[in-house]
Structures are given as C-alpha cells and as structure tokens.
C-alpha positions in Angstrom: 25.3 20.2 16.5 27.5 17.5 14.8 31.3 17.1 14.5 32.5 18.7 11.3 32.6 15.6 9.2 29.1 14.4 10.1 27.8 18.0 9.7 29.3 17.9 6.2 27.4 14.7 5.4 24.2 16.2 6.8 24.6 19.4 4.8 25.2 17.4 1.6 22.4 14.9 1.9 19.7 17.3 3.0 20.0 19.7 0.1 20.4 16.7 -2.3 17.1 15.3 -1.0 15.4 18.7 -1.5 16.9 19.0 -5.0 15.8 15.4 -6.0 12.2 16.2 -4.9 12.1 19.4 -6.8 13.4 17.8 -10.0 11.0 14.9 -9.5 8.1 17.5 -9.5 9.5 19.3 -12.6 10.1 16.1 -14.5 6.8 14.5 -13.6 5.3 15.4 -17.0 8.5 15.4 -19.0 9.6 11.8 -19.7 12.8 12.6 -21.4 14.1 14.7 -18.5 13.0 12.0 -16.0 14.9 9.4 -18.0 18.0 11.6 -18.0 17.9 12.3 -14.3 17.3 8.7 -13.6 20.3 7.5 -15.5 22.5 10.3 -14.0 21.5 9.2 -10.5 22.2 5.5 -11.3 25.6 6.4 -12.8 26.5 8.6 -9.8 25.5 5.8 -7.4 27.4 3.2 -9.4 30.6 5.3 -9.3 30.2 6.1 -5.6 29.5 2.4 -4.8 32.6 1.3 -6.7 34.6 3.8 -4.8 33.0 2.7 -1.5 29.9 0.5 -1.2 28.7 2.4 1.9 27.8 5.5 -0.2 25.5 3.4 -2.4 23.8 1.9 0.6 23.3 5.4 2.1 21.6 6.5 -1.0 19.4 3.4 -0.9 18.4 4.2 2.7 17.7 7.8 1.9 15.5 6.8 -1.0 13.5 4.4 1.1 12.9 7.2 3.7 11.6 9.7 1.1 10.5 7.6 -1.8 7.4 5.7 -0.4 6.7 3.2 -3.2 10.0 3.9 -5.0 8.9 6.1 -7.9 10.6 9.4 -7.1 11.9 8.9 -10.7 11.0 6.2 -13.2 12.9 5.1 -16.3 10.4 4.8 -19.1 11.4 2.4 -21.9 9.0 1.1 -24.5 6.1 2.0 -22.4 7.5 0.1 -19.3 8.6 1.9 -16.2 11.5 0.9 -14.0 11.4 2.6 -10.6 14.4 4.4 -9.1 14.3 1.9 -6.2 14.8 -1.0 -8.5 17.6 0.7 -10.3 19.4 1.5 -7.0 18.8 -2.0 -5.7 20.3 -3.6 -8.8 23.3 -1.2 -8.9 24.3 -1.7 -5.2 23.7 -5.4 -5.4 25.8 -5.8 -8.5 28.7 -3.8 -7.0 28.5 -5.9 -3.8 28.5 -9.2 -5.9 31.5 -8.1 -7.8 33.3 -7.2 -4.6 32.4 -10.7 -3.3 34.3 -12.2 -6.2 37.4 -10.4 -4.8 36.7 -11.7 -1.3 35.2 -8.5 -0.1 31.9 -7.8 1.8 31.7 -11.1 3.6 30.6 -9.6 7.0 27.1 -10.9 6.7 28.2 -14.5 6.3 30.4 -14.2 9.5 27.6 -12.7 11.6 25.8 -14.5 14.4 22.6 -13.3 12.8 23.1 -15.5 9.8 21.4 -18.7 11.4 18.3 -16.6 12.0 18.2 -15.2 8.4 18.7 -18.5 6.7 15.4 -20.1 7.7 13.4 -17.1 6.5 15.3 -17.1 3.2 14.5 -20.8 2.8 10.8 -20.2 3.2 10.9 -17.2 0.9 12.5 -19.4 -1.8 9.8 -22.1 -1.2 7.1 -19.4 -1.4 8.6 -18.2 -4.7 8.7 -21.7 -6.2 5.2 -22.5 -5.0 3.7 -19.2 -6.2 5.3 -19.5 -9.6 3.8 -23.0 -10.0 0.3 -22.3 -8.7 -0.5 -18.6 -9.0 -0.8 -16.0 -11.7 2.6 -15.1 -13.1 1.8 -11.3 -13.0 0.6 -11.4 -9.4 3.6 -13.6 -8.5 6.1 -11.2 -10.0 4.7 -8.1 -8.3 4.3 -9.8 -5.0 7.7 -11.5 -4.9 9.4 -8.3 -6.2 9.4 -6.6 -2.8 10.9 -9.6 -0.9 14.0 -9.5 -3.2 15.1 -6.5 -1.1 16.4 -9.0 1.4 19.3 -9.6 -1.0 20.7 -6.3 0.1 21.3 -7.6 3.7 24.9 -8.6 2.9 25.5 -5.2 1.3 24.3 -3.5 4.4 26.7 -5.4 6.6 29.5 -4.6 4.1 28.6 -0.9 4.2 28.2 -0.6 7.9 31.3 -2.4 9.1 32.8 0.0 11.6 31.6 2.5 14.2 32.4 5.6 12.1 30.0 4.3 9.5 27.3 3.8 12.2 27.5 7.5 12.8 27.4 8.2 9.1 24.4 6.1 8.4 22.5 7.7 11.4 23.4 11.2 10.0 21.9 10.2 6.7 18.9 8.8 8.5 18.3 12.0 10.4 18.8 14.2 7.4 16.1 12.2 5.6 13.9 12.3 8.7 14.2 16.1 8.8 13.4 16.4 5.1 10.3 14.1 5.2 8.9 15.8 8.3 9.3 19.3 7.0 7.9 18.3 3.6 4.8 16.8 5.3 4.1 20.1 7.1 4.8 22.1 3.9 2.4 19.9 1.9 -0.3 20.5 4.5 0.2 24.3 4.2 0.2 24.1 0.4 -3.0 22.2 0.2 -4.7 24.3 2.9 -3.7 27.7 1.5 -2.0 27.3 -1.9 -2.9 28.7 -5.2 -5.5 26.2 -6.7 -3.6 25.6 -10.0 -0.4 25.0 -8.2 -2.2 22.7 -5.7 -3.6 20.7 -8.6 -0.1 20.3 -10.1 1.4 19.1 -6.8 -1.5 16.7 -6.3 -1.0 15.2 -9.7 2.7 14.8 -9.1 2.3 13.2 -5.7 -0.3 10.7 -7.0 1.7 9.9 -10.2 4.9 9.4 -8.3 3.1 7.7 -5.3 5.2 9.8 -2.9 2.2 10.8 -0.8 -1.6 10.5 -0.6 -3.2 13.9 0.1 -6.8 13.5 1.2 -9.3 16.3 1.8 -10.9 16.1 5.2 -12.8 19.4 5.7 -12.3 23.1 5.1 -8.5 23.8 5.3 -7.7 20.3 6.7 -6.0 17.7 4.5 -4.5 14.3 5.4 -0.9 14.0 4.2 0.0 10.4 4.3 3.1 8.7 3.0 4.3 5.1 3.3 7.8 6.3 4.1 6.5 8.0 7.3 6.9 4.7 9.0 10.6 5.7 9.3 9.5 8.7 11.3 8.2 6.2 13.9 11.6 4.6 14.2 13.4 7.9 14.1 11.2 9.3 16.9 12.1 6.4 19.2 15.8 6.4 18.3 16.1 10.1 19.1 13.9 9.9 22.2 15.9 7.0 23.6 19.2 8.7 23.1 17.8 11.8 24.8 16.9 9.6 27.8 20.4 8.3 28.1 22.2 11.5 27.1 25.2 9.5 25.9 25.3 10.0 22.2 28.5 11.9 21.7 28.2 13.2 18.2 24.6 14.2 18.1 23.7 16.9 20.6 20.4 17.5 22.2 19.2 20.1 19.8 19.2 17.8 16.8 17.6 14.9 18.8 14.9 17.2 20.0 14.4 18.5 16.5 14.0 14.9 15.3 11.5 14.1 18.1 9.4 17.3 17.4 9.5 17.2 13.6 8.7 13.5 13.4 5.8 13.9 15.9 4.3 16.7 14.0 4.5 14.8 10.7 2.9 11.7 12.3 0.0 13.8 13.6 -0.5 15.3 10.1 -0.4 11.8 8.6 -3.7 11.0 10.4 -2.7 7.3 10.1 -4.3 5.2 12.8 -1.8 2.4 12.0 1.1 4.8 12.8 -0.6 6.0 15.9 -1.1 2.5 17.2 2.6 1.8 16.6 3.5 5.1 18.1 1.5 4.4 21.3 2.7 0.8 21.5 6.3 1.8 21.1 6.0 4.4 23.8 4.5 1.9 26.2 7.3 -0.6 25.3 10.0 2.1 25.9 8.4 3.3 29.2 8.2 -0.3 30.5 11.7 -1.2 29.5 13.2 1.9 31.0 11.3 1.3 34.3 11.7 -2.5 34.6 15.1 -3.2 33.0 17.1 0.1 33.2 15.6 0.9 36.6 15.0 4.6 35.8 12.9 5.9 38.7 9.2 6.4 38.0 9.5 10.1 38.9 12.2 10.7 36.3 10.2 8.9 33.6 7.1 10.9 34.5 9.0 14.2 34.2 10.5 13.1 30.8 7.2 11.9 29.3 5.3 14.9 30.8 7.6 17.1 28.7 6.8 15.0 25.7 3.0 15.2 26.3 3.3 19.0 26.6 5.1 19.1 23.3 2.4 17.0 21.6 -0.3 19.2 23.1 1.4 22.3 21.7 1.6 20.6 18.3 -2.1 19.8 18.3 -2.9 23.4 19.2 -0.6 24.6 16.4 -2.3 22.3 13.9 -5.7 23.4 15.2 -4.7 27.1 14.6 -3.3 26.2 11.2 -6.3 24.3 9.9 -9.1 25.6 12.0 -10.6 22.1 12.6 -7.8 19.6 13.3 -9.2 18.5 16.7 -12.8 18.1 15.6 -12.5 16.9 12.0 -9.2 15.0 12.3 -8.6 13.6 15.8 -12.3 13.2 16.5 -13.0 11.4 13.2 -9.9 9.2 13.1 -10.1 8.1 16.8 -13.9 8.0 17.1 -14.8 6.2 13.8 -12.1 3.6 13.3 -14.3 1.5 11.1 -16.5 4.1 9.6 -14.4 5.3 6.7 -13.9 3.4 3.4 -10.3 2.5 4.3 -11.2 1.1 7.7 -14.2 -0.8 6.2 -12.1 -2.2 3.4 -9.5 -3.4 5.9 -12.1 -5.2 8.0 -13.8 -6.6 4.9 -10.4 -8.3 4.0 -10.1 -10.0 7.4 -12.5 -13.0 7.2 -11.9 -13.9 3.5 -8.1 -13.7 4.2 -8.4 -15.9 7.3 -10.6 -18.4 5.4 -8.0 -18.6 2.6 -5.3 -19.3 5.1 -7.4 -22.0 6.8 -8.3 -23.7 3.5 -4.9 -23.6 1.9 -1.6 -25.2 3.1 -1.3 -23.5 6.5 2.2 -24.8 7.2 4.0 -24.0 4.0 1.6 -21.4 2.6 0.2 -20.7 -0.8 3.2 -18.9 -2.3 3.7 -15.4 -3.6 0.9 -14.1 -5.8 -1.9 -16.0 -3.9 -5.1 -14.0 -4.3 -8.2 -13.5 -2.1 -11.5 -12.1 -3.2 -13.7 -9.9 -1.0 -16.3 -7.2 -1.2 -14.7 -3.7 -0.8 -16.2 -0.4 0.2 -13.3 1.5 -1.3 -14.6 4.2 -3.7 -11.8 3.4 -6.2 -12.9 -0.2 -6.4 -16.6 0.7 -6.6 -15.9 3.0 -9.5 -14.8 0.1 -11.6 -16.7 -2.7 -9.9 -20.2 -1.6 -8.8 -20.7 -4.8 -6.8 -17.5 -4.1 -4.9 -16.1 -7.6 -5.6 -12.3 -7.3 -5.6 -9.5 -9.8 -5.9 -5.9 -8.9 -4.8 -2.7 -10.5 -3.7 -1.8 -7.4 -1.4 -3.4 -7.1 2.0 -3.5 -4.6 4.8 -3.1 -7.3 7.5 0.7 -7.6 7.4 1.1 -10.8 9.4 -1.8 -12.6 7.8 -0.3 -11.7 4.4 3.0 -13.3 5.4 1.2 -16.4 6.8 -0.8 -16.8 3.6 2.3 -16.6 1.3 5.1 -18.2 3.5 3.0 -20.4 5.7 2.9 -20.7 9.4 6.6 -21.9 9.5 7.7 -19.0 7.4 5.8 -16.5 9.6 7.4 -18.1 12.7 10.9 -17.9 11.1 10.3 -14.2 10.4 9.1 -13.5 14.0 12.1 -15.4 15.4 14.4 -13.2 13.3 12.7 -10.0 14.6 12.8 -11.3 18.2 16.5 -12.0 17.9 17.3 -8.6 16.4 15.2 -6.8 18.9 16.5 -8.6 22.0 20.1 -8.1 20.7 19.3 -4.4 20.3 18.1 -4.2 23.9 21.4 -5.6 25.1 23.5 -3.2 22.9 23.4 0.1 24.7 21.3 3.2 24.2 21.4 3.2 20.4 20.5 -0.5 20.3 17.5 0.1 22.6 16.3 3.0 20.4 16.6 0.9 17.3 14.8 -2.0 19.1 11.9 0.2 20.2 11.7 1.6 16.6 11.5 -2.0 15.4 8.8 -2.7 17.9 6.8 0.3 16.7 7.1 -0.9 13.1 6.1 -4.4 14.0 3.0 -3.2 15.8 2.1 -1.0 12.8 2.5 -4.0 10.6 -0.5 -5.7 12.2 -2.7 -3.4 10.2 -0.4 -2.3 7.4 2.0 -4.3 5.2 5.5 -3.0 6.1 7.5 -6.1 7.2 6.8 -7.6 3.8 7.8 -4.4 1.9 11.2 -2.9 1.2 10.4 -0.1 3.7 10.3 -2.5 6.7 12.9 -4.8 5.3 15.3 -1.9 4.8 15.0 -0.9 8.4 15.6 -4.4 9.6 18.8 -5.0 7.5 20.1 -1.5 8.6 19.4 -2.3 12.2 20.9 -5.7 12.1 24.2 -4.4 10.6 24.4 -1.8 13.4 23.5 -4.2 16.2 26.0 -6.7 14.8 28.8 -4.1 15.4 27.4 -3.0 18.8 27.1 -6.6 20.0 30.7 -7.4 18.9 31.9 -4.4 20.8 30.1 -5.5 23.9 31.4 -9.1 23.7 35.0 -7.9 23.0 34.8 -5.5 25.9 33.6 -8.3 28.2 36.6 -10.5 27.1 39.0 -7.8 27.8 
C-alpha cells in the first residue's frame, strides 16, 4: 500500500485518532480527566514541534479533519473553556515564532504567494480594528478568533518544505480521512440499531463536544453531519485525480480507491446539500478540465466516471438496505424540499437582511468583525427561546456575503484573488496540484451556502495546499530552467 516509512506514519496516526476519540467520549463528563488529557496532548505536541515543527503541524491538520469546531477536548479553568484547537494553534505558532528568532521557518516570506496573502491580511487587520471600534466586543472576539488561523500559514510553509514532507502530510491527511469516514458510518449504525442508553450517551457527547450533529430523519435513518466532513470533499477529489493520472508513486490504487469509496459513503450519510452541491460542482470542474486542458478522450472519461457512478449507486443501495428508507426519506426529502426544512428556511431568511446590511454599511471596507444582522428565523432552537423568531447574529450561512460584510468588497476581492492564484497554480503543478485545486474548488462552491472559507477548516486547507503547491511550482520552474 505505502512504502514502509509512510505506512508507519499511517499506522501511528490512525490508531491515535481512534484513541483520542474514545478518550474524548470517556472524558466528556469528567472534567479532571479531560484537563489532564488536554495538557498531555499539548505537552506532547510542544515537544514534537520543538524537535521538528512538521509534527506539530501534522497534528493541527489531523485535529481539523476530525475535530469539527475544535472541542475534541477542552481545558476548563475557572468555568472558562479553552478548546484543543486553540491550544494546538498557540503551541505550534509559538514554536515557529521562536524558530524565526533563530532565522528558521522563513519559507513563507520567500514564497511567490506572499504578494497575494498580504492584501488579504491587510483587510483582515482593518476589519479587526473597525470591528473593535464599532461592534460588540464579545461578538468581535468570537468572530475574529477564527481568522487568526491565518497566522499558521508561515508555520505550514516551514513544516512542508521538501517533497518527503508532502508525502508525509498526505499520509496524515488520508489517515484522518479514513478515520472520519468510517466513524460517520459507525455512528449511523449506532444510532440506527444501538442500545438506547448507549445511543443517548453518544448523542450527548457529540453535541457537547460539537464533533457531529446526529439528526433523526425517520425509522432507522439518521443524518450524521460534521463540519469536518468538508475535508472529505477535498480528499475525494485528490484521490480521484491521482487515480486518473495513475502517477502517484507512494500511494497505490487500493488506498486511493478506499479514500474515494469511504469519503463518498460518508458524504452521502451527511445528507448535506451544501456538500452535495460542492461535490457535484467539483466533479463538473474536474471533468471539464480533464477533457479541455489535459485532452483525455471523452470515451476514457466516460468509462472512468461510469465506474464512479456505479460505485455511488451501490452505496445508495447499501444505505437503503441498512436504514430501510434512505432513498425515500433522505434523498427524496433533501433533494426535493431544499427550502422546506428549518435549516433551509433559516438560510433563506438570512439572505435579504444580510444583503440589506451590506448595502447600507460601508460596502468597500466592510463593517468589521462582530457586525450583527437581525432576521426572523424558523430554527426550532431559536423559537424555543424567542417565540417571535427574531434573532441577531454575527455568524451567517452565506459564506461570501459574510466575508463581504466584515472585510468589505475589497477584502472579498483580495480573498478571491488569493484563491484564484492558488487554484491556477495548482492546475499547473501536476496531478497532485490538480487534485488539490479541484478540492479547493469544491470547498469554494460549498462555501456559497456554508461558512468554510472564513473558518479554520477552510483556512487550514488553503494554507496546507499553498505550502504544497509552492514546492510543486518551484520543482516545475527548476526543471524548466535545467
């Protein structure tokens, strides 16, 4: 499957992810144990990062892929909680900053991507200042907090600074993908057929840690949604693209097909329309690029995608057999009633007030972090506390409108320019770069309806991809000169 070294990394990270999940479940109602585990993880990551920064960054990436909102473990002090994601972020950032004092980890500042990062960073700083001056300090802090993840971009470049490390980070990526995909299927089975008391405990753990959102649909069918599943979109297209080119030396077809199959199954179980739109859009993008730019014959593409459609059909049949009503209650409802459920209605109810706020506020420079909009929501959780449904928030489902509101039109354009630069560079950087670029396109499409590009999940993928593409691009340029 992998060469011995990469196989060793895979067989280390996968059991560690399983162990972390199990301990998170056991410690969910035991604050003292959760605090101890939290501190042990941070200490271990600190030691590993001091030894070699790349190991710290790999742990950060793995946590993003399995941790959803970052609360796999929380450190509870004086009634306040510090998420594991914050702890890992601070630890890796500090180690990189100390290395910078000794003239290490400067790769980001020598990259050709730096001129595209800087304008975005400038608008983020302006939005932080404007929000702090004009908006609620509490909303400002929670809103701005996620954008700080951009500070790890230089650490990512320092961690992924040679081609062996590209293979390592992809091995970690696929180990987390396998874990999250299998866990999604396992949770569906647990909620469909599990012992009621155990199911209740698992549900409380998932909701408390915000690792997933299980939702009853009908009979034995449950929706198992996790924010981290957005990485399954990217992983699906990375694996599928490498299969098309059949030129990835250290990962054989069986692992790539496993990634395609497992991620597809989990994405179906998620019942997320946003993911499905990104999935479909990414597939169209890949198909068009392979046909128009790579010149793969239409017959070959048809054969390849026909195999994929057959696999997806088998998965739907499997889920129908497992739940008894996947096609009728899940696919039918999600595809046929896009605006009929509370989540869909709430998303639509945000649209006009959010657009009006953008139009009535500084459109060019934005309203800053923490800017709030009020709208009438149909979400049962809102109606429980507010019978009239009136709800004010600084967090919105419409990802690009959220960015426009906070960073202004110029900030949004700066972000889109960065994404375009990274994506186009990926398309010119060989099979791996194409796969990463299609994965980025899928996340970008998903972000129309869900906030990922303004969240550590989307930001983490972008900085990982940029570090990889930076190496791939340098290799292509050096090869051209030689």
